[in-house]
Wavefront OBJ file of the C-alpha trace (Angstrom):
o trace
v 0.165 0.020 0.098
v 1.168 3.282 -0.775
v 0.439 6.100 1.920
v 1.172 9.714 1.884
v 1.339 10.467 5.656
v 0.454 14.343 5.851
v 2.746 15.051 3.073
v 3.764 18.469 1.659
v 5.242 18.608 -1.769
v 7.215 21.527 -2.796
v 8.845 22.921 -6.083
v 10.063 26.254 -5.671
v 7.615 28.496 -3.784
v 4.795 26.081 -4.730
v 3.310 23.598 -2.037
v 0.990 20.937 -2.436
v -0.362 18.813 0.510
v -1.529 15.296 0.465
v -2.759 13.093 2.864
v -4.245 9.909 1.518
v -3.389 6.098 0.666
v -4.033 3.710 -2.448
v -4.586 -0.025 -2.246
v -2.340 -2.375 -4.094
v -3.093 -3.504 -7.563
v -5.324 -0.643 -8.516
v -5.170 1.865 -11.243
v -5.617 5.384 -10.095
v -5.931 8.641 -12.318
v -4.519 11.986 -11.123
v -6.284 15.080 -12.916
v -6.534 18.708 -12.307
v -5.841 22.133 -13.750
v -2.441 22.846 -15.354
v -0.008 23.952 -12.671
v -1.895 22.415 -9.799
v 0.699 20.185 -8.984
v 0.126 16.750 -10.609
v 3.539 16.345 -11.707
v 5.161 17.731 -8.502
v 3.145 15.106 -6.354
v 4.508 12.263 -8.667
v 8.013 13.549 -8.917
v 7.954 13.709 -4.883
v 6.858 10.154 -4.692
v 9.802 9.125 -7.185
v 12.078 10.713 -5.158
v 13.131 13.588 -7.555
v 12.024 16.075 -5.458
v 12.340 16.107 -1.505
v 9.159 16.474 0.567
v 8.465 19.866 2.632
v 7.256 17.525 5.568
v 5.320 14.272 6.006
v 6.338 11.068 5.189
v 5.868 8.588 1.846
v 5.218 5.165 2.843
v 5.058 1.870 0.730
v 4.256 -1.200 2.531
v 4.863 0.405 5.938
v 8.733 1.456 4.960
v 9.498 5.074 4.698
v 11.141 5.965 1.385
v 11.869 9.550 2.459
v 15.733 8.287 2.943
v 16.079 6.215 -0.511
v 17.234 7.962 -3.416
v 15.134 7.655 -6.712
v 17.091 4.418 -8.100
v 16.296 2.560 -4.896
v 12.716 3.125 -4.285
v 9.986 0.550 -5.475
v 8.755 3.040 -8.253
v 9.262 3.151 -12.157
v 8.273 6.393 -13.519
v 7.324 7.302 -17.117
v 7.844 11.021 -18.281
v 6.002 12.778 -20.912
v 9.016 12.572 -23.207
v 9.883 8.511 -22.653
v 13.599 9.806 -21.944
v 14.843 7.398 -24.842
v 18.412 8.150 -25.574
v 18.809 8.713 -29.308
v 22.566 7.547 -29.623
v 21.656 4.120 -28.106
v 19.824 1.082 -29.789
v 16.256 0.339 -28.528
v 17.629 -2.710 -26.889
v 20.283 -0.523 -25.106
v 17.801 1.985 -24.068
v 15.347 -0.774 -22.403
v 18.359 -2.314 -20.795
v 18.901 0.776 -18.780
v 15.787 -0.453 -16.680
v 18.064 -3.425 -15.574
v 20.974 -1.486 -15.169
v 21.919 2.124 -15.404
v 25.152 1.194 -17.103
v 23.221 -0.602 -20.067
v 25.272 -3.510 -19.344
v 23.930 -6.540 -21.861
v 24.800 -9.771 -20.807
v 22.768 -13.210 -22.070
v 20.369 -12.729 -19.141
v 19.679 -9.016 -19.589
v 19.379 -9.685 -23.390
v 16.747 -12.331 -23.101
v 14.811 -9.984 -20.370
v 14.896 -7.000 -22.675
v 13.832 -9.323 -25.920
v 10.953 -10.754 -24.060
v 9.763 -7.242 -23.023
v 10.005 -6.054 -26.435
v 7.980 -8.779 -27.809
v 5.408 -7.987 -25.051
v 4.803 -4.328 -26.098
v 4.846 -5.063 -29.804
v 8.390 -4.520 -31.010
v 9.769 -7.770 -31.357
v 12.806 -7.727 -33.539
v 13.430 -3.783 -33.642
v 15.906 -4.048 -30.598
v 18.546 -2.847 -32.895
v 16.994 0.265 -34.091
v 17.722 3.708 -32.876
v 14.480 5.703 -31.536
v 14.950 8.227 -34.028
v 13.910 5.615 -36.730
v 10.697 4.464 -34.643
v 7.064 6.017 -35.068
v 5.846 8.153 -31.787
v 3.633 4.919 -31.060
v 6.925 2.570 -31.327
v 9.057 5.055 -29.153
v 6.312 5.106 -26.548
v 6.355 1.136 -26.699
v 10.182 1.265 -26.215
v 9.746 3.597 -23.120
v 7.058 1.264 -21.557
v 9.347 -1.630 -22.228
v 12.257 -0.128 -20.297
v 9.411 0.255 -17.318
v 8.477 -3.524 -17.594
v 11.971 -4.631 -17.027
v 12.060 -3.011 -14.003
v 9.527 -5.106 -12.243
v 8.674 -2.217 -9.785
v 5.374 -2.780 -7.977
v 4.798 1.062 -8.324
v 4.512 2.387 -11.599
v 3.982 6.391 -12.211
v 3.063 8.019 -15.595
v 3.578 11.768 -16.429
v 1.216 11.945 -19.333
v 3.620 9.939 -21.540
v 0.978 9.372 -24.354
v -0.279 13.005 -24.595
v 1.230 13.585 -28.126
v -0.283 10.764 -29.611
v -3.620 10.566 -31.624
v -6.643 9.310 -30.180
v -6.791 5.711 -31.418
v -3.015 5.416 -30.652
v -2.989 6.899 -27.215
v -6.080 4.701 -26.343
v -4.068 1.476 -27.573
v -1.310 2.482 -25.312
v -3.353 3.134 -22.089
v -5.143 -0.213 -22.514
v -1.446 -1.772 -22.921
v -0.206 0.028 -19.730
v -3.286 -1.069 -17.855
v -2.857 -4.879 -18.840
v 0.733 -4.972 -18.062
v 0.268 -3.170 -14.816
v -2.341 -5.998 -13.929
v -0.010 -8.855 -15.071
v 2.419 -7.552 -12.834
v 0.178 -6.788 -9.781
v 1.375 -3.258 -9.661
v -0.018 -0.090 -8.497
v -0.491 2.413 -11.024
v -0.762 6.167 -10.770
v -1.577 8.173 -13.993
v -1.538 11.857 -14.769
v -3.910 12.915 -17.307
v -5.564 16.480 -18.543
v -8.330 13.926 -20.510
v -10.933 12.536 -18.185
v -11.802 9.880 -21.019
v -8.341 8.447 -20.098
v -9.493 8.158 -16.686
v -12.682 6.790 -17.462
v -10.930 3.987 -19.708
v -8.538 2.506 -17.176
v -8.879 4.058 -14.091
v -11.224 2.703 -11.205
v -10.493 5.598 -8.951
v -9.060 9.240 -9.523
v -7.381 11.680 -7.236
v -8.334 15.505 -8.002
v -5.403 17.592 -7.664
v -6.470 21.469 -7.249
v -6.080 24.443 -4.897
v -2.838 23.078 -3.326
v -4.396 19.676 -2.133
v -4.502 16.310 -3.378
v -7.472 14.887 -2.676
v -8.109 11.333 -1.128
v -9.050 8.983 -4.134
v -12.673 8.373 -5.270
v -14.408 6.126 -7.828
v -13.585 7.470 -11.202
v -17.158 7.521 -12.403
v -18.726 9.809 -9.288
v -15.510 12.468 -9.751
v -16.145 12.638 -13.270
v -19.831 12.768 -13.384
v -20.290 15.163 -10.239
v -17.034 16.952 -10.123
v -16.067 19.243 -7.496
v -16.039 22.762 -8.293
v -12.319 23.491 -9.081
v -12.522 20.531 -11.264
v -15.543 21.179 -12.860
v -14.297 24.642 -13.690
v -11.293 23.074 -15.382
v -13.118 20.590 -17.441
v -15.565 23.191 -18.719
v -12.577 25.707 -19.663
v -10.989 22.643 -21.578
v -14.101 21.413 -23.098
l 1 2 3 4 5 6 7 8 9 10 11 12 13 14 15 16 17 18 19 20 21 22 23 24 25 26 27 28 29 30 31 32 33 34 35 36 37 38 39 40 41 42 43 44 45 46 47 48 49 50 51 52 53 54 55 56 57 58 59 60 61 62 63 64 65 66 67 68 69 70 71 72 73 74 75 76 77 78 79 80 81 82 83 84 85 86 87 88 89 90 91 92 93 94 95 96 97 98 99 100 101 102 103 104 105 106 107 108 109 110 111 112 113 114 115 116 117 118 119 120 121 122 123 124 125 126 127 128 129 130 131 132 133 134 135 136 137 138 139 140 141 142 143 144 145 146 147 148 149 150 151 152 153 154 155 156 157 158 159 160 161 162 163 164 165 166 167 168 169 170 171 172 173 174 175 176 177 178 179 180 181 182 183 184 185 186 187 188 189 190 191 192 193 194 195 196 197 198 199 200 201 202 203 204 205 206 207 208 209 210 211 212 213 214 215 216 217 218 219 220 221 222 223 224 225 226 227 228 229 230 231 232 233
């Protein structure tokens, strides 16, 4: 279980408070106005930002003292963070070893991950030779080989067209279920949340609210979210 215990996230002079928990194995959308603190929340959980106060607990263990690489967290960013000078195989291998070491076991693991995301046989290609959807799949394969129990997505599919984005959302949800992972997904699109997220956290006015069933949140949004959704419609 993930428990944000009276947590205050801080980025420069911006602060966001969160006091909530997530049961293991579920998919949770994180939605709210631009600049409300959604990325700040995920970056704090992942360890890229230190909390101003409070604790981040995973299965009762305090993650605060741990650097990002030692946390039970895999995070997929908006741009996928693929290195253009490395092959797809080596990019994915970084999820197993920051040095990108390619021994026989790692090659086999990477090959299975690439096949799982529909990139079988493309390991030798460079990211620049792939389509946008294929690059997203490669980035997802790197998350897959990490086998972390908590997966954080910061709108990695936002630049894709509607049909391809829906395909990627379905794939990441399937992979998370297969691994029994807990998934948190930032989105600006309520339809993304409806598609795969059983519950939703609304981030607005300096606070990340406790998760609520997605259908209830989106059918009867709180005022701050209602205003945002109306302005972006």
